[in-house]
N, C-alpha and C positions, 0 to 999 in steps of 0.2 A: 503493499500499498505504500501511494507517495506520501511526502509531507503536506501536502495539499490535502488530499484525504485525511487525514489524520487529523488536523486541526479546523478544517472548514472555515468561513469568512471570518478570517480575522479582523483584516482590515473594518469589516460592520462593528463587528464588537468593540474596536478600541475606538472607533468614532461616536459609536453611541456612548461610549463611561465619557469619555470628552467633554461631550454634550449632557452629562447628570444623568443620563438615564441606566438606571443601575438594573433595570429587569427587564425580558422581552415587553412584558407588560407595560413596562414604563413607554416604550417604543410606540405602541397599540393606541396607546392614550395620546401622545405627542403627534403620532398622525393623523390622529380625529380633531384634533384641533388645529393643526396649520392645514388640515383640509377643510375645515371650517371658517378659516380665516380667509383661503385662497376662492370661497366661493362651489366650493366643489362637495356633492356629496358620497363620499367615499368614507369607509373606515377598513381596519384592519384587525387581525386578532396575533395573540402570541403565537400562535400555531402558526402563521405566514411569517411574524417575525422568526420563528425558528426555521424555516428555508431559507430565508434571505441569510441565513447565518448558516447555511452548512456548506458542504463542498459543492453544492453545483445552485449558487445563488439564482443563476441566471438572468431574465435580462427582465425588469417592469414594465407594466403595460405605461399607454402616452399617460394616464392621469396622476400614475402611481411615480414615474420618473419626477412628474412637477411638484409632488409633494416631498417628495424626497431631497427634490434638492433643494425647495424652501425651509427643509428640517436641518441638513447640514451644511450648504451653500458651497459644495464642493461639487465634480463633475460625477457620474453616479460609478466609472470606473474607479473611484479612488476610494469608491465605498464598498471595492471587489465585486460588484455587479459585472456580468460578462456581456459583453455584447452580441448578439447572434452568430456572427461570423467571426468570435474572437475565440483562440482556444482558453479554458479556463483557469491556467496551469498561470498563465501571463498576466490577469486580472488579479489576481491573489498575493498579496506578502506576510508570512509571520509576523505578529507585533515586533518581535525583537530588532527585524529587519526595518521595521517601519522606524522606529527609535535609532537607526544609524544612518538612515537617509536625511539629513538635512535638506536637502531641497523639497522633498516629497512633504517634509514637517512644516517647509515655510508655505506648501499650494493646498495645505488642508488646512493650518489656523488664517491663511487670506482667506480661506473661503468663508470659515467663521466669522470673519471681518468685512465681510463683502457686504452685509445689510447696512454696518455703520459707516464705510466707506465715503459712500457721498455725502455727507455730514463734515467729514475732515477737511480740512484745506491742506494741499500740496505740503507743505514742512509739517504738517501734522502727520498727517498720513507713511509718511517716508518715516520720522520718530517713532510710532507707532510700529511700520513694518518693521526698524531694524530692531525695536527691541522683543515682537514676537521670535526673531531670529536668535536673537542673543539678549535676553532680560538681564542679565547680571552685568551687563556693560551699560547697553542702553536705557533701561528702567529708571527713571529720575525726575524730579519732582514737576520738570515741562510735560512727562509724560501722563502723569496725573491731572496736570491741566488739560493739556489735553482732551484726551476722555471725560474729565467733569464739564468742560465746554459741550463737548459733544451730545451729554447724555442732558445738558439744558436745552441746545438745538430741537433733539428727540421730543422734549416736552413739550416745547414750543409747537412742534408741528401734529404734535398728537392733538391740542386744542383746536389745529382747524382742518386738519386732515382728517384725523379719524384713530383710531386702535390699529385697523389694519393695516393700513399705508404707515406706518411708524413699527411695527410689531418686531420687520426684519434687524432694523437700525438697536433695540434695544436688544434683540438676542445678540446681535453681534459683540455689542459691551460687553456685556454678562460674559459672553464665552471667552472674549478679550483680556477680562480681567482674569477668568477663572484661571487660565494660561498662565498670563504670567506672574502672577501672586505665587507661581510653584520656585519659580526664581528668582524674582526680586529681591535685593536687598532688605532686612528686617522692617525701617524705618519707613520705606518707599512699599513695601508689601504691607502695612498695616496702614498705610494712605490710600492704597491701591484697595484693599478691601473695604472700606468708609466708601467710596464713590460702588463699590461691587455691590453695597447692600441697598444705596440709595439705588443704583440700577435694576435689582431684582425687585423689590419694590415696585419701580415701574414698571418692569418687564409684567408684574403682576394683577398691577390695576388695569394695565392694555390689555390682557386675556380675560381678565372680567370684563372688559365693556366689553371686546369683543363675544363674549359667550362663549367661553371658553366653560371645560366642564370642572365645577370648582376644583377636585383635586390636583388640578394644571394650576389655578390659581394656587393653591397652598404648597404645592411644591418651590414654588418662586419664593412664597412669604418665608417659607421656611429658609432656603437658602440664604435671604434678606436678615433673619435672626440671624444666622449661624457666622454670616459675615461682620454684620453688627457687633458680635458680642467677641469674637477674632480679633477686631479690631477699637475694641473697650468703648464702643458707642452705646452705652446706656439709652441715652433719650433715643436714638434710634430703632433702641429694641424695643419700646415703648409704642416708638410710634407706628412700627409694624402692627404691634398686637392691635391698636386704633384700625387700622385700616384693615385689617383679620373681619374685626368690631361690623367693619362696616362691607362687607362683602358677605357679612353673614345672612342667611334667607331668613324672612319676617320669622317664620314659621318655627326657628331657632332661637326666639329672643333671649332665653336664659343666657344658653352660649355666649350671645351679643352682649348683655349687661356684662355678663363675667369678663372678656376679654376687655370691655371700655374701663369696667373698674380698673381692672389691675395694671394698665396702663396708666392710669391716673395715679395711683397708691403704690405702685411697685416700689423696688430700689432704686429709682432713679429719679432724676427732675427733669421734667418735661418742662421746658419754654414756657411762659404763660399762652402764646396763640395758639400753642400746641395743645396744652391742657387745657383750653377753652372750649375745642374742636373735641376732646374724649370726653369731656362731662355733655357736652351736648348728645353724642352718641349715645353715652350712657340714660341719658332722660332720653331718647328714644324708643331705648329694648325697657325703660320703667315700664312706658307706656304699653308698649304690644304685650308685657305681663299681666299688664290690667293695672296697675301701681294707681294712684288716686292722683286725681289732676294736682293737687297741692303739692304732694309728692315732686311730680316730674316737673312742676312751677320752679319749685325751691333747687331742684337739680341744674334748672336752666338760669337760676341768678347766681349762681356758682360758678356758673358759664361765663355769664355777665362781666363778674368779680375779676375771675381770671384775666378776662380777654383786656378788663380796664389794667390790668396791671403792665402790659407791654409798657415797655419804655420807648421804644422808639416808632411811629407813625408802618402799616403796613407797605410793606413793598412790595410789587410784580413777584410772582410766585416762582421758582424757577425748581431745576432736581435736585440741585446740590449748594443752595444756598441756607438759610438757618430754618428750622421745620416748620412749617404752616405761617411763612415769612409773610403771603398774601393774606391772612385768614382775618376778616373786621368784621365791622357792625354787619352789614348788608348780608352777609353769606352766613353769622351766626343767626340774625333773624329770619332767614330764607328756613334754614336748617331746624330751628324754633318751630316753625311755621308747618314740617312735617311730624313733630313732634305733637304736635295739637292736633292736627288731624290724624294721629293713629291714637289718639288720647280718646278721639270720640265728639273733636271739635273742629268739625271742615270749615264752618263759616268764621273762625276767629282767624284758621291757615289761609283761606281766601283772603282777609283781610292785611293780613303782613306781607301773603306773596305778589299781591299787585302793588303794595307801596313800594316794597325794595327793590322789585320787579323795573320797576319804575323810573329807579337811579340809574338804568345801563353801569351797571358796575361789575357785570359777570360777562367772561369770554363764551362766545358763540355752545361750548358743551355744556357750560354752567348754565347758561340761559337756557339752554333746551332744556336740559333734565329738572331745572325748578319750575319752567313752565309745563312740562308733563303733570308735574305734582298739582301745579293750581288746576288742572284738567280733573286730576282725581278729585283734588277738596270739593271744585264747583260739583261734580257727578254726586258726591258724596251728600252734599247743599241743596238736594235737588234740583239742582239749574242746568239740566240737560243741554239746550241748545248753548248756553256759555261754554260749559265744558267743554263740547264739540271744538267751538271756537278755535279755545285755547290749546285742544290738544292740535289741530290743525294749524296751528302759528309754533308748537312744538317740534311738530314731523317736518316742516320746511326745514327747521334748522338741522335738525337731528337726521333727516334721511338719506342725503349723502355724502358725510362723512358716515353713517352707520355709527351714530351715539347710542352705544346699546344698552343702558343706564335709562335713557332718555324713552327709547323705545319700548323697554321694558316696561317701565309706567305707566303708558299709552296703553298699552297690552289690557293691563290690569283697569287702565280707568274705562276701555270699552267694553269688558266684564262687566263692569260697575253700572254702567249703561244700557246692561242688555232690555231692562224692562220699556228703554223709549227707544229700541232700533229702528221704529218706521218715522222715526222725526228726519227729515232728510239731511239736517247737519250729520247727526249719529249716523247714519246711514256712510253719508259721505267722510266721515272719520273711517268707520269700521272699512271701507273699499280703498282708503289709500293705505292703510297697514297692511292689509289683506297684497296689495299689488305692490307692495316693497318687494324691492328684487335681493334676493340672498338673505 
């Protein structure tokens, strides 16, 4: 039996391990998420992954090729797949040989970085590429600065274009940092992991907004917690707990409350703006668990007190700057409106959302999200036509960039409007959502 037959497709195994997919089931889950992000209706099982890792991986079909290239960012031949006219032995190299081939390694890692490359200027791209080839020599503070700037640009692009356009860049940054941190000098490694924690949390956010399965979001949240812990960034650890609370479904409000409470009261000190947002999230979870409205209001008062402690004015939000630097009174009041809606006071939610959405303080993504909640509050307040108008306004903002959380709230609103389904505006909203591509 040849060495190829004994070892199977070790290139594919090495590639998935580098991406953090430690089991064949992890690959199948990631495949489904990438398929959804690409607008493909496709999935695989762990059994199919085993075939790809066997001594005869074959050549995937057209859809699978597109998805696999999105997942790994390299030509399929570098994952050990065999074009129909190629010999199997020519396509697969044992893992130890991969480590001995620096050119192949640079090509592989360049593929990981490919999604982020368009956001790097030429000098930064040269620096990152050099560091990928030799992290001990080229990993320095300038490299950390380049990756931080790239992550911030990805965050700005998400606010405009939506999660599906930005995911390749975010995944590229996470993959690049994961590789660079292995060989970078100690202090630089810590700084890389600090940026990596922010990048992993941002990637979790993107996957959630793109409608990925919860375990995919959880994977990147866990990576963010790990890197925040290794870099000694306690507040970032707490912030990820807040984001996990925000990603928790409404029907698991106890877990949502526990996570938000831990973010506020754990062994760390959150900055005032981040603490305010965590307290607001705890108030929402309290409302969902049936706590009295007075208790919810007291927790919201604590959130306002925390926000008042902020020493400097709110700044434009970034992925790498101070946590929740852009969190301000308008956002807190809009989120408080959601708490009142969950607590059975939709009329109060309508008043607050209308007042604060009129301030033009929100980016398109946030305006779409809060307008969708306004539609839901109006529906709960028995104003079906106004609810449908607000829903159509939110849909106009959310449809093209596919802001998933806003669209999810609109679908929830349409369900509430079921008894009014014959009204013309309600029919128009339902039809527009039904006709939405992807």
